[in-house]
Every structure is written in structure tokens, then in C-alpha cells.
Short mmCIF file of the C-alpha atoms (twelve columns), coordinates in Angstrom:
data_MODEL
# 
_entry.id   MODEL 
# 
loop_
_atom_site.group_PDB 
_atom_site.id 
_atom_site.type_symbol 
_atom_site.label_atom_id 
_atom_site.label_alt_id 
_atom_site.label_comp_id 
_atom_site.label_asym_id 
_atom_site.label_seq_id 
_atom_site.Cartn_x 
_atom_site.Cartn_y 
_atom_site.Cartn_z 
_atom_site.pdbx_PDB_model_num 
ATOM 1   C CA . MET A 1   10.017 11.289  -70.288  1 
ATOM 2   C CA . LYS A 2   8.850  14.770  -69.379  1 
ATOM 3   C CA . LYS A 3   11.631 17.208  -68.602  1 
ATOM 4   C CA . ALA A 4   10.626 17.585  -64.939  1 
ATOM 5   C CA . GLN A 5   10.369 13.827  -64.547  1 
ATOM 6   C CA . PHE A 6   13.731 13.419  -66.258  1 
ATOM 7   C CA . LEU A 7   15.383 15.824  -63.814  1 
ATOM 8   C CA . LYS A 8   13.754 14.217  -60.791  1 
ATOM 9   C CA . SER A 9   14.763 10.718  -61.862  1 
ATOM 10  C CA . LEU A 10  18.269 11.786  -62.755  1 
ATOM 11  C CA . CYS A 11  18.796 13.455  -59.393  1 
ATOM 12  C CA . LEU A 12  17.400 10.461  -57.522  1 
ATOM 13  C CA . ILE A 13  19.617 7.974   -59.316  1 
ATOM 14  C CA . SER A 14  22.612 10.268  -59.003  1 
ATOM 15  C CA . LEU A 15  22.131 10.311  -55.240  1 
ATOM 16  C CA . ILE A 16  22.052 6.534   -55.196  1 
ATOM 17  C CA . SER A 17  25.167 6.204   -57.361  1 
ATOM 18  C CA . LEU A 18  25.844 7.890   -60.660  1 
ATOM 19  C CA . SER A 19  28.818 5.664   -61.215  1 
ATOM 20  C CA . ILE A 20  26.882 2.441   -60.935  1 
ATOM 21  C CA . SER A 21  27.268 -0.027  -63.813  1 
ATOM 22  C CA . VAL A 22  25.211 -3.182  -63.973  1 
ATOM 23  C CA . PRO A 23  26.726 -5.693  -66.413  1 
ATOM 24  C CA . GLN A 24  24.474 -8.388  -65.001  1 
ATOM 25  C CA . HIS A 25  20.857 -8.212  -63.902  1 
ATOM 26  C CA . SER A 26  19.007 -10.072 -61.222  1 
ATOM 27  C CA . GLY A 27  15.548 -10.530 -59.806  1 
ATOM 28  C CA . GLN A 28  12.307 -10.164 -61.721  1 
ATOM 29  C CA . ALA A 29  13.787 -8.000  -64.484  1 
ATOM 30  C CA . ALA A 30  15.905 -10.933 -65.694  1 
ATOM 31  C CA . SER A 31  12.874 -12.796 -67.051  1 
ATOM 32  C CA . ASN A 32  11.857 -9.659  -68.966  1 
ATOM 33  C CA . ILE A 33  15.006 -9.530  -71.085  1 
ATOM 34  C CA . PRO A 34  14.511 -11.293 -74.443  1 
ATOM 35  C CA . GLU A 35  16.711 -14.177 -75.471  1 
ATOM 36  C CA . GLU A 36  18.881 -13.662 -78.549  1 
ATOM 37  C CA . GLY A 37  16.300 -15.186 -80.867  1 
ATOM 38  C CA . GLU A 38  13.491 -13.040 -79.440  1 
ATOM 39  C CA . VAL A 39  14.992 -9.572  -79.926  1 
ATOM 40  C CA . ILE A 40  13.977 -8.965  -83.552  1 
ATOM 41  C CA . LYS A 41  10.318 -8.966  -84.584  1 
ATOM 42  C CA . ILE A 42  9.039  -8.114  -88.073  1 
ATOM 43  C CA . LEU A 43  5.616  -6.544  -88.584  1 
ATOM 44  C CA . GLY A 44  3.822  -5.883  -91.860  1 
ATOM 45  C CA . ARG A 45  5.063  -6.436  -95.379  1 
ATOM 46  C CA . PRO A 46  7.084  -4.322  -97.830  1 
ATOM 47  C CA . SER A 47  5.388  -2.504  -100.688 1 
ATOM 48  C CA . LYS A 48  8.516  -1.730  -102.776 1 
ATOM 49  C CA . GLN A 49  11.624 -3.564  -103.947 1 
ATOM 50  C CA . ALA A 50  14.184 -0.823  -103.258 1 
ATOM 51  C CA . LEU A 51  14.603 2.688   -101.899 1 
ATOM 52  C CA . PRO A 52  14.475 5.602   -104.336 1 
ATOM 53  C CA . ASN A 53  17.944 6.538   -105.559 1 
ATOM 54  C CA . LYS A 54  17.480 10.303  -105.381 1 
ATOM 55  C CA . ARG A 55  15.911 11.720  -102.230 1 
ATOM 56  C CA . LEU A 56  14.783 10.130  -98.979  1 
ATOM 57  C CA . LYS A 57  12.662 11.570  -96.197  1 
ATOM 58  C CA . PHE A 58  13.451 10.423  -92.644  1 
ATOM 59  C CA . LEU A 59  11.321 10.720  -89.538  1 
ATOM 60  C CA . VAL A 60  13.316 10.210  -86.316  1 
ATOM 61  C CA . TRP A 61  11.232 10.194  -83.154  1 
ATOM 62  C CA . ASN A 62  11.291 8.981   -79.562  1 
ATOM 63  C CA . LEU A 63  7.633  7.959   -79.264  1 
ATOM 64  C CA . TYR A 64  7.361  8.109   -75.450  1 
ATOM 65  C CA . LYS A 65  5.616  4.712   -75.635  1 
ATOM 66  C CA . GLY A 66  2.723  6.326   -77.521  1 
ATOM 67  C CA . SER A 67  1.280  7.569   -74.241  1 
ATOM 68  C CA . GLU A 68  0.293  11.066  -75.378  1 
ATOM 69  C CA . SER A 69  -3.262 11.550  -76.635  1 
ATOM 70  C CA . SER A 70  -2.216 13.033  -79.998  1 
ATOM 71  C CA . PHE A 71  0.449  10.405  -80.720  1 
ATOM 72  C CA . ALA A 72  -1.559 8.307   -83.183  1 
ATOM 73  C CA . ARG A 73  -2.804 11.269  -85.208  1 
ATOM 74  C CA . GLU A 74  0.631  12.875  -85.440  1 
ATOM 75  C CA . PHE A 75  2.468  9.638   -86.176  1 
ATOM 76  C CA . ILE A 76  0.180  8.872   -89.111  1 
ATOM 77  C CA . TYR A 77  0.459  12.447  -90.405  1 
ATOM 78  C CA . LEU A 78  4.259  12.549  -90.176  1 
ATOM 79  C CA . GLY A 79  4.861  8.955   -91.190  1 
ATOM 80  C CA . PHE A 80  2.715  8.994   -94.299  1 
ATOM 81  C CA . THR A 81  5.171  11.158  -96.245  1 
ATOM 82  C CA . SER A 82  8.357  9.564   -94.850  1 
ATOM 83  C CA . ASP A 83  10.466 6.965   -96.636  1 
ATOM 84  C CA . ILE A 84  12.096 5.683   -93.445  1 
ATOM 85  C CA . ILE A 85  10.894 6.031   -89.862  1 
ATOM 86  C CA . MET A 86  13.458 5.575   -87.080  1 
ATOM 87  C CA . ALA A 87  11.553 5.188   -83.809  1 
ATOM 88  C CA . GLN A 88  12.748 4.917   -80.233  1 
ATOM 89  C CA . GLU A 89  10.817 3.975   -77.118  1 
ATOM 90  C CA . ILE A 90  8.265  1.957   -79.019  1 
ATOM 91  C CA . PHE A 91  5.732  0.074   -76.904  1 
ATOM 92  C CA . LEU A 92  4.057  -2.633  -78.953  1 
ATOM 93  C CA . ASP A 93  0.773  -2.878  -77.116  1 
ATOM 94  C CA . LYS A 94  -2.511 -3.110  -79.004  1 
ATOM 95  C CA . LYS A 95  -2.687 0.667   -79.409  1 
ATOM 96  C CA . MET A 96  0.732  1.158   -80.998  1 
ATOM 97  C CA . SER A 97  0.454  -2.012  -83.070  1 
ATOM 98  C CA . SER A 98  -2.851 -0.780  -84.488  1 
ATOM 99  C CA . VAL A 99  -1.307 2.630   -85.273  1 
ATOM 100 C CA . PHE A 100 1.572  0.934   -87.122  1 
ATOM 101 C CA . LYS A 101 -0.983 -0.986  -89.197  1 
ATOM 102 C CA . LEU A 102 -2.535 2.298   -90.319  1 
ATOM 103 C CA . LEU A 103 0.601  2.809   -92.421  1 
ATOM 104 C CA . PRO A 104 0.251  -0.438  -94.419  1 
ATOM 105 C CA . GLN A 105 2.969  0.473   -96.918  1 
ATOM 106 C CA . TYR A 106 5.643  -0.019  -94.256  1 
ATOM 107 C CA . LEU A 107 7.419  -3.080  -92.986  1 
ATOM 108 C CA . SER A 108 8.501  -2.597  -89.368  1 
ATOM 109 C CA . THR A 109 11.738 -4.106  -88.113  1 
ATOM 110 C CA . THR A 110 11.726 -3.898  -84.324  1 
ATOM 111 C CA . ALA A 111 14.419 -4.648  -81.741  1 
ATOM 112 C CA . THR A 112 13.255 -5.352  -78.208  1 
ATOM 113 C CA . SER A 113 15.243 -4.209  -75.202  1 
ATOM 114 C CA . PHE A 114 12.843 -5.740  -72.682  1 
ATOM 115 C CA . PHE A 115 9.315  -7.066  -72.199  1 
ATOM 116 C CA . SER A 116 7.147  -4.841  -70.028  1 
ATOM 117 C CA . GLY A 117 4.369  -5.688  -67.560  1 
ATOM 118 C CA . LYS A 118 2.053  -8.641  -67.245  1 
ATOM 119 C CA . ASP A 119 1.346  -8.615  -70.962  1 
ATOM 120 C CA . GLN A 120 5.092  -8.754  -71.723  1 
ATOM 121 C CA . THR A 121 4.810  -5.870  -74.170  1 
ATOM 122 C CA . ARG A 122 7.830  -5.311  -76.391  1 
ATOM 123 C CA . THR A 123 9.747  -2.100  -75.710  1 
ATOM 124 C CA . GLY A 124 12.654 -0.917  -77.813  1 
ATOM 125 C CA . VAL A 125 13.377 0.667   -81.205  1 
ATOM 126 C CA . ALA A 126 12.130 0.204   -84.754  1 
ATOM 127 C CA . ASN A 127 12.985 0.998   -88.361  1 
ATOM 128 C CA . LYS A 128 10.006 1.286   -90.691  1 
ATOM 129 C CA . SER A 129 10.348 1.334   -94.455  1 
ATOM 130 C CA . SER A 130 8.394  0.376   -97.532  1 
ATOM 131 C CA . VAL A 131 11.396 -1.787  -98.439  1 
ATOM 132 C CA . ALA A 132 12.452 -5.019  -96.742  1 
ATOM 133 C CA . PRO A 133 15.929 -4.811  -95.185  1 
ATOM 134 C CA . SER A 134 18.766 -6.719  -96.841  1 
ATOM 135 C CA . SER A 135 20.255 -7.400  -93.425  1 
ATOM 136 C CA . ILE A 136 19.219 -6.978  -89.784  1 
ATOM 137 C CA . ASP A 137 21.477 -6.776  -86.759  1 
ATOM 138 C CA . TYR A 138 21.424 -5.213  -83.315  1 
ATOM 139 C CA . LEU A 139 23.612 -4.444  -80.343  1 
ATOM 140 C CA . ARG A 140 22.441 -4.550  -76.745  1 
ATOM 141 C CA . THR A 141 24.261 -2.745  -73.986  1 
ATOM 142 C CA . VAL A 142 26.160 -4.885  -71.504  1 
ATOM 143 C CA . VAL A 143 25.670 -2.088  -68.990  1 
ATOM 144 C CA . ARG A 144 22.139 -2.004  -67.624  1 
ATOM 145 C CA . GLU A 145 20.039 0.875   -66.444  1 
ATOM 146 C CA . PRO A 146 20.225 1.051   -62.629  1 
ATOM 147 C CA . ILE A 147 17.223 0.027   -60.519  1 
ATOM 148 C CA . VAL A 148 15.257 -1.511  -63.421  1 
ATOM 149 C CA . GLY A 149 18.192 -3.618  -64.644  1 
ATOM 150 C CA . THR A 150 17.288 -3.393  -68.335  1 
ATOM 151 C CA . PRO A 151 19.567 -2.867  -71.360  1 
ATOM 152 C CA . LYS A 152 19.210 -0.459  -74.237  1 
ATOM 153 C CA . VAL A 153 19.301 -1.683  -77.828  1 
ATOM 154 C CA . THR A 154 20.508 -0.270  -81.147  1 
ATOM 155 C CA . LEU A 155 18.989 -1.572  -84.387  1 
ATOM 156 C CA . ILE A 156 21.097 -1.863  -87.561  1 
ATOM 157 C CA . THR A 157 19.434 -2.476  -90.928  1 
ATOM 158 C CA . THR A 158 20.612 -2.177  -94.522  1 
ATOM 159 C CA . TYR A 159 18.349 -1.475  -97.504  1 
ATOM 160 C CA . PRO A 160 18.761 -1.908  -101.270 1 
ATOM 161 C CA . ILE A 161 18.853 1.285   -103.346 1 
ATOM 162 C CA . ARG A 162 17.220 1.368   -106.774 1 
ATOM 163 C CA . TYR A 163 19.691 1.193   -109.686 1 
ATOM 164 C CA . SER A 164 22.653 0.899   -107.315 1 
ATOM 165 C CA . ASP A 165 24.881 -1.863  -106.028 1 
ATOM 166 C CA . LYS A 166 25.214 0.027   -102.747 1 
ATOM 167 C CA . LYS A 167 23.140 -0.484  -99.614  1 
ATOM 168 C CA . LEU A 168 21.918 2.197   -97.200  1 
ATOM 169 C CA . THR A 169 22.814 1.420   -93.592  1 
ATOM 170 C CA . VAL A 170 20.272 2.747   -91.083  1 
ATOM 171 C CA . VAL A 171 21.249 2.703   -87.401  1 
ATOM 172 C CA . THR A 172 18.645 3.628   -84.782  1 
ATOM 173 C CA . ILE A 173 19.837 4.177   -81.233  1 
ATOM 174 C CA . HIS A 174 18.255 4.735   -77.856  1 
ATOM 175 C CA . ALA A 175 21.413 5.200   -75.823  1 
ATOM 176 C CA . ILE A 176 22.044 4.090   -72.253  1 
ATOM 177 C CA . ASN A 177 20.916 6.836   -69.890  1 
ATOM 178 C CA . PHE A 178 21.300 6.795   -66.094  1 
ATOM 179 C CA . VAL A 179 24.891 5.565   -65.938  1 
ATOM 180 C CA . SER A 180 28.345 7.051   -65.545  1 
ATOM 181 C CA . THR A 181 30.300 8.752   -68.310  1 
ATOM 182 C CA . SER A 182 32.707 5.817   -68.437  1 
ATOM 183 C CA . SER A 183 29.806 3.390   -68.979  1 
ATOM 184 C CA . PHE A 184 28.344 5.611   -71.695  1 
ATOM 185 C CA . ASN A 185 31.766 5.760   -73.331  1 
ATOM 186 C CA . LEU A 186 32.109 1.974   -73.145  1 
ATOM 187 C CA . GLU A 187 28.800 1.431   -74.906  1 
ATOM 188 C CA . MET A 188 29.400 4.032   -77.584  1 
ATOM 189 C CA . ASN A 189 32.757 2.471   -78.406  1 
ATOM 190 C CA . ARG A 190 31.226 -1.010  -78.518  1 
ATOM 191 C CA . LEU A 191 28.807 0.390   -81.062  1 
ATOM 192 C CA . TYR A 192 31.635 2.010   -83.008  1 
ATOM 193 C CA . GLU A 193 33.331 -1.396  -83.327  1 
ATOM 194 C CA . LYS A 194 30.064 -2.807  -84.656  1 
ATOM 195 C CA . LEU A 195 29.571 -0.033  -87.213  1 
ATOM 196 C CA . LYS A 196 33.063 0.814   -88.418  1 
ATOM 197 C CA . ASN A 197 33.152 -1.693  -91.294  1 
ATOM 198 C CA . LEU A 198 29.521 -1.452  -92.383  1 
ATOM 199 C CA . PRO A 199 28.652 -0.157  -95.862  1 
ATOM 200 C CA . LYS A 200 27.866 3.448   -96.616  1 
ATOM 201 C CA . PRO A 201 25.792 5.525   -97.227  1 
ATOM 202 C CA . MET A 202 24.927 5.485   -93.529  1 
ATOM 203 C CA . VAL A 203 22.433 7.259   -91.301  1 
ATOM 204 C CA . PHE A 204 22.951 6.981   -87.545  1 
ATOM 205 C CA . ALA A 205 20.177 8.690   -85.576  1 
ATOM 206 C CA . GLY A 206 17.929 8.603   -82.550  1 
ATOM 207 C CA . ASP A 207 17.907 9.489   -78.868  1 
ATOM 208 C CA . PHE A 208 21.556 9.541   -77.794  1 
ATOM 209 C CA . ASN A 209 20.824 10.824  -74.254  1 
ATOM 210 C CA . THR A 210 23.630 13.368  -74.606  1 
ATOM 211 C CA . TRP A 211 22.647 15.436  -71.585  1 
ATOM 212 C CA . ASN A 212 26.066 16.816  -70.640  1 
ATOM 213 C CA . LYS A 213 29.291 18.029  -72.212  1 
ATOM 214 C CA . ASP A 214 31.164 14.768  -71.663  1 
ATOM 215 C CA . ARG A 215 28.523 12.734  -73.474  1 
ATOM 216 C CA . MET A 216 28.446 15.231  -76.323  1 
ATOM 217 C CA . ASN A 217 32.222 14.981  -76.634  1 
ATOM 218 C CA . ILE A 218 32.022 11.184  -76.755  1 
ATOM 219 C CA . LEU A 219 29.369 11.323  -79.474  1 
ATOM 220 C CA . ASN A 220 31.414 13.815  -81.481  1 
ATOM 221 C CA . GLU A 221 34.463 11.566  -81.239  1 
ATOM 222 C CA . ILE A 222 32.501 8.510   -82.398  1 
ATOM 223 C CA . ALA A 223 31.036 10.503  -85.293  1 
ATOM 224 C CA . LYS A 224 34.536 11.616  -86.280  1 
ATOM 225 C CA . LYS A 225 35.889 8.046   -86.212  1 
ATOM 226 C CA . LEU A 226 32.949 6.863   -88.334  1 
ATOM 227 C CA . ASP A 227 33.452 9.811   -90.683  1 
ATOM 228 C CA . LEU A 228 29.892 11.033  -90.129  1 
ATOM 229 C CA . LYS A 229 28.542 14.578  -90.109  1 
ATOM 230 C CA . GLU A 230 25.717 15.924  -87.963  1 
ATOM 231 C CA . ALA A 231 22.624 17.559  -89.411  1 
ATOM 232 C CA . THR A 232 21.877 21.143  -88.405  1 
ATOM 233 C CA . PHE A 233 18.182 21.812  -87.819  1 
ATOM 234 C CA . SER A 234 16.177 24.906  -88.654  1 
ATOM 235 C CA . PRO A 235 13.966 25.386  -86.778  1 
ATOM 236 C CA . ASP A 236 15.564 23.413  -83.957  1 
ATOM 237 C CA . ASN A 237 13.129 22.499  -81.198  1 
ATOM 238 C CA . ARG A 238 14.816 19.289  -80.108  1 
ATOM 239 C CA . MET A 239 14.353 18.157  -76.523  1 
ATOM 240 C CA . THR A 240 17.267 19.410  -74.414  1 
ATOM 241 C CA . PHE A 241 18.599 18.806  -70.937  1 
ATOM 242 C CA . ASN A 242 21.216 21.040  -69.310  1 
ATOM 243 C CA . GLY A 243 21.202 22.918  -72.610  1 
ATOM 244 C CA . TYR A 244 22.286 19.877  -74.641  1 
ATOM 245 C CA . PRO A 245 20.091 18.236  -77.304  1 
ATOM 246 C CA . LEU A 246 19.293 14.560  -76.773  1 
ATOM 247 C CA . ASP A 247 18.373 13.628  -80.356  1 
ATOM 248 C CA . HIS A 248 20.771 13.684  -83.299  1 
ATOM 249 C CA . PHE A 249 20.960 12.792  -86.988  1 
ATOM 250 C CA . LEU A 250 24.394 11.727  -88.268  1 
ATOM 251 C CA . TYR A 251 25.081 10.924  -91.907  1 
ATOM 252 C CA . SER A 252 27.914 9.902   -94.203  1 
ATOM 253 C CA . ASP A 253 29.563 12.163  -96.758  1 
ATOM 254 C CA . ASP A 254 27.860 10.463  -99.711  1 
ATOM 255 C CA . LEU A 255 24.574 12.018  -98.576  1 
ATOM 256 C CA . VAL A 256 23.526 15.666  -98.770  1 
ATOM 257 C CA . ILE A 257 21.027 17.250  -96.380  1 
ATOM 258 C CA . ARG A 258 18.311 19.062  -98.314  1 
ATOM 259 C CA . SER A 259 16.215 19.986  -95.294  1 
ATOM 260 C CA . ALA A 260 16.320 19.289  -91.562  1 
ATOM 261 C CA . LYS A 261 13.745 20.638  -89.160  1 
ATOM 262 C CA . VAL A 262 12.332 20.038  -85.690  1 
ATOM 263 C CA . GLU A 263 9.114  21.975  -85.388  1 
ATOM 264 C CA . ASP A 264 7.412  22.894  -82.142  1 
ATOM 265 C CA . TRP A 265 3.781  22.088  -82.898  1 
ATOM 266 C CA . SER A 266 3.975  18.367  -82.120  1 
ATOM 267 C CA . LYS A 267 2.519  17.211  -78.778  1 
ATOM 268 C CA . GLY A 268 2.516  13.469  -79.505  1 
ATOM 269 C CA . SER A 269 5.608  12.774  -77.371  1 
ATOM 270 C CA . ASP A 270 7.896  14.519  -74.914  1 
ATOM 271 C CA . HIS A 271 10.473 14.558  -77.758  1 
ATOM 272 C CA . LYS A 272 9.850  16.565  -80.905  1 
ATOM 273 C CA . PRO A 273 10.083 14.634  -84.203  1 
ATOM 274 C CA . LEU A 274 13.153 15.139  -86.400  1 
ATOM 275 C CA . GLN A 275 12.274 15.503  -90.098  1 
ATOM 276 C CA . VAL A 276 15.234 15.200  -92.443  1 
ATOM 277 C CA . GLU A 277 15.364 14.991  -96.223  1 
ATOM 278 C CA . VAL A 278 18.589 13.695  -97.766  1 
ATOM 279 C CA . GLU A 279 19.809 13.266  -101.309 1 
ATOM 280 C CA . PHE A 280 22.311 10.720  -102.582 1 
ATOM 281 C CA . LYS A 281 25.383 12.340  -104.084 1 
ATOM 282 C CA . LYS A 282 26.005 11.471  -107.692 1 
ATOM 283 C CA . GLU A 283 29.028 9.285   -108.344 1 
ATOM 284 C CA . SER A 284 30.565 12.139  -110.360 1 
ATOM 285 C CA . ASP A 285 30.172 14.503  -107.398 1 
ATOM 286 C CA . GLN A 286 31.913 12.046  -105.088 1 
ATOM 287 C CA . VAL A 287 34.821 11.611  -107.512 1 
ATOM 288 C CA . ALA A 288 35.170 15.397  -107.806 1 
ATOM 289 C CA . LEU A 289 35.388 15.679  -104.030 1 
ATOM 290 C CA . LEU A 290 38.269 13.190  -103.977 1 
ATOM 291 C CA . ASN A 291 40.279 15.012  -106.683 1 
# 
């Protein structure tokens, strides 16, 4: 959402009760939450058998439901040269679905947090790649956003790597927002339990809603427990609130960042797109690091 809208909404909900946690939902919103078998939806078809085993280009972007006029043009431009797209706040109406189809080389794995409006449009996160995932999983928050009563969802996919017996784990998050620090901590630790035994290399990225020091500390602690580093961006025009960036790109030690940038020219969303290029470390390099 726009920064002014974000502040207004945050203040309003804080006045109601910042400490509110909603493990159950009621009323109309309940029918909008997908059943377990409805969360994952696959769009498109893969064009390759495996990811390249050298360098990968990631695009990480909160799409703001594709509501900005330049969204389609920018998404196609940025997505065309990316190996993996990690998208948050997707809104699979006819417009966004048609934009996704304009990148026919990608298969889209989507995870739905809730169905929106009369048309029951899917809203959530997505991982797009030219390669079909080897596995698909997700984790929904048990805490719900106040007022609307909807969960957030994290998507977890693994992908085969060419000439390797390893799999790349890609975790896309849109973290719970208008809740207390304790609720945020609960959900981040639930996610840690889900991720701690998954294979590496791993990329864990998206909109973490880290809009204060406490949330940043929680994220840093989770990253430390997962043995993940955080990319440093240059230039760094990430969306911030209270001086804290909301979007992050975490990665395991068997990856090397070759470039990471968040440029200012994009107007296709209220968040700026994160563009990160990584390289797989050679096995010999990893052994040398251990010795």
C-alpha cells in the first residue's frame, strides 16, 4: 500500500488494539479462506528441465495487486531477463493472469491466502520459473490480520539444478502485518520450524513487513538460526517505514551475490522491485571454506 495509506491504517488499527491476535476468523471472511486443497494453483508450463548451475537472476517484488498503470509494462520488462520471480500481493484477476501469460516461458506456482470480492479472485504469493518445482509446500499464518480476518501465506518450492544432485529451495513470504510483536514472532518461528531441515542452497525473500526494530531483530534471529545471510543493495531504494526496509533477500552460504540493486525508476507498485543475481559456489570453494 502507499506509504501514507500504510501509516493511516497502522495508526487506526493500533488505536483499536495493536496486541490483537485472531487465531480464528468469523463472518463473511471465513468463506473467502481457501481449503487446504485450494491453496496451490499452477499456471502455465515449464520450458526447461533444470535451473542453470552457474548464475541465477531473481526478481523479488510486492506487486500491489497490479493496480498501478505501469505494472504490466514493468513486470514484463523486469521478468523477461529473470530466472526466478518471487512475487507478493498477486491478484489473479483477468488483468494479472493475462500479464503472466505474456511471459510464456514461466510456470507459475501460486499460493492463495484468500479469495477476494464477488469474483473470488486469488490473492497471495507466487514463484515463477522456467523450471517445474520438484516439491511445493506452504505455510499459512494461524494469526489473522485484524478486521479483515485473513491469513498470510508463505510459499516453499524446490527446483532441480542442472548437473547437480542438489535442489534450490525458494521461499517467498508476505509476512503478517497489523499484529503485535509477539504474534509476528510466533509466525516467524513457525516458519523457522518449517524451513530448518529443508535442503540448501536456499533463498528466502519477499515482503517481511519489518517496520520496527523489534521485527527486524526477530528477522535477524531467524536468519541466524537458518544460517542465512542478507543481501546488501546498491542502489537501495527499498520501501521503508519508520526507517526500516520492508523487503529482504536472504540466502545460504553456498550462494554468492554478484549484484543486488533496487532502483528508483519503477512506478509499477508501491514497492520497488529487488533485482538480485547469485552464483552457485563451486564444490571446491565450499570445501576450502570448511578447512
